[in-house]
C-alpha positions in Angstrom: 34.5 96.8 -22.2 33.0 98.1 -18.8 33.2 101.7 -20.0 31.1 100.9 -23.2 28.5 99.5 -21.0 26.0 102.3 -20.1 23.9 100.0 -18.3 24.8 96.8 -16.2 22.9 94.3 -14.4 24.2 92.4 -11.7 21.6 89.0 -10.7 23.1 87.1 -8.6 26.1 87.3 -6.4 25.6 84.3 -3.6 28.9 83.8 -2.6 31.5 86.8 -1.4 33.8 86.0 -3.9 31.7 86.7 -6.8 30.6 89.9 -4.9 35.2 90.6 -4.3 34.8 89.8 -8.1 31.9 92.4 -8.9 33.7 94.4 -7.0 36.9 94.9 -8.6 35.9 94.9 -11.6 33.1 97.6 -11.5 34.7 99.9 -8.5 31.5 100.3 -6.4 31.6 101.2 -2.9 31.0 100.2 0.7 26.8 100.9 0.3 26.7 99.5 -2.8 28.8 96.1 -1.9 26.6 96.0 1.6 23.4 96.0 -0.5 24.4 93.2 -3.3 25.5 91.1 -0.2 21.7 91.7 0.8 19.6 91.9 -1.5 20.9 89.9 -5.1 20.5 86.7 -4.3 18.8 85.9 -7.6 14.9 84.9 -7.5 13.5 84.1 -4.3 10.2 82.3 -3.1 7.4 84.6 -3.3 9.9 87.3 -3.2 10.3 87.8 -6.8 14.0 88.5 -8.2 16.4 91.4 -7.0 19.0 92.6 -9.3 21.9 95.2 -9.0 21.7 97.6 -11.9 24.1 99.9 -12.7 23.3 103.0 -15.0 25.6 105.4 -16.5 24.4 108.9 -17.0 26.8 111.0 -18.7 29.7 111.1 -16.7 27.8 110.0 -13.6 27.0 106.5 -12.7 24.2 105.5 -10.6 23.9 101.9 -8.6 20.2 100.5 -7.8 18.9 97.6 -6.8 15.4 96.6 -8.1 13.2 93.8 -7.5 11.2 92.4 -10.6 8.0 90.4 -9.4 8.2 88.0 -12.4 5.8 85.2 -12.4 6.9 81.5 -12.9 7.5 81.3 -16.4 10.2 84.1 -17.0 11.4 83.2 -13.5 12.9 80.1 -14.9 13.6 81.4 -18.0 15.9 83.6 -16.4 16.9 81.4 -13.4 20.8 81.7 -12.0 20.4 79.0 -9.9 22.8 76.2 -11.4 20.9 73.0 -10.5 17.6 74.6 -11.7 19.2 75.6 -14.7 20.1 72.6 -15.2 17.3 71.2 -14.7 15.8 74.0 -17.2 18.0 73.2 -20.1 17.4 69.4 -19.9 13.8 70.0 -20.5 14.8 72.5 -23.1 16.2 69.3 -24.5 13.4 66.9 -24.8 10.6 70.0 -25.8 10.3 73.4 -26.6 11.1 76.2 -24.7 7.9 77.4 -24.5 6.7 74.4 -23.3 9.2 73.5 -20.5 8.4 76.9 -19.4 4.9 76.1 -19.1 5.5 72.7 -17.6 8.4 74.4 -15.2 6.0 76.7 -13.7 3.1 74.5 -13.2 5.2 72.0 -11.6 7.5 74.1 -9.4 5.1 77.8 -9.2 8.5 79.0 -6.7 10.5 78.7 -9.4 12.7 75.9 -8.7 13.1 72.3 -8.0 15.9 72.2 -5.8 13.9 70.8 -3.3 13.2 67.9 -5.4 16.8 68.2 -7.0 17.7 67.2 -3.0 15.5 64.7 -2.7 16.9 62.7 -5.9 20.9 63.5 -4.6 20.6 61.8 -1.9 19.0 58.8 -2.8 21.4 58.3 -5.6 24.6 57.7 -6.5 24.8 59.2 -9.8 26.4 62.1 -10.4 25.2 65.8 -10.8 25.3 65.6 -14.4 22.7 62.6 -14.4 20.2 64.2 -11.7 18.9 66.7 -13.9 18.2 63.0 -16.4 16.4 61.7 -13.9 14.5 64.3 -12.4 12.9 65.2 -16.2 12.7 62.1 -16.8 10.0 62.1 -13.3 8.7 64.7 -14.8 7.8 63.8 -18.4 6.5 60.4 -16.1 4.0 62.1 -14.5 2.8 64.1 -17.3 2.3 61.2 -19.5 0.6 59.1 -16.4 -2.1 62.3 -15.4 -5.0 62.0 -17.6 -3.0 64.3 -20.7 -5.0 67.7 -19.7 -3.8 71.0 -17.7 -5.0 72.0 -15.5 -7.1 74.5 -17.7 -9.0 71.6 -19.4 -6.7 71.7 -22.3 -4.7 68.5 -23.7 -1.1 68.5 -23.1 0.7 69.1 -26.1 4.5 68.5 -25.5 6.1 69.3 -28.4 4.3 72.1 -29.7 5.5 75.9 -29.1 1.9 77.9 -27.4 
């Protein structure tokens, strides 16, 4: 399968095990492994999301680290952190995808709810499967308790795609 792919992107490689597995599958050099270790960690606050990409050009292979300086909506859509994905997916179950991304980008402009997750985790005995529900309940409560207005001045419509 890997030989059929003309382009491969590795969006996150936070652990040594993941980096070694990627190296085993794709057979890249020590220099590529070092770049993967140093630069590829998913979205980072204020720095966008760096990723490793492999291009197959005829018989040649090229590896490059790229950084996507996306806005918070897109960073939320593409997040690779388990906790953030669980929060995002729980919100997806409750409102439209577009509205969920708008809410998350507004509430967490750095594209991560990990600090909120850790606060909830420290204050509850609930399991990790329950934490996303608690966080989204809090977010929805904040929205409902607010004035019903977005910062843009337009009414908040929780179920409408925009």
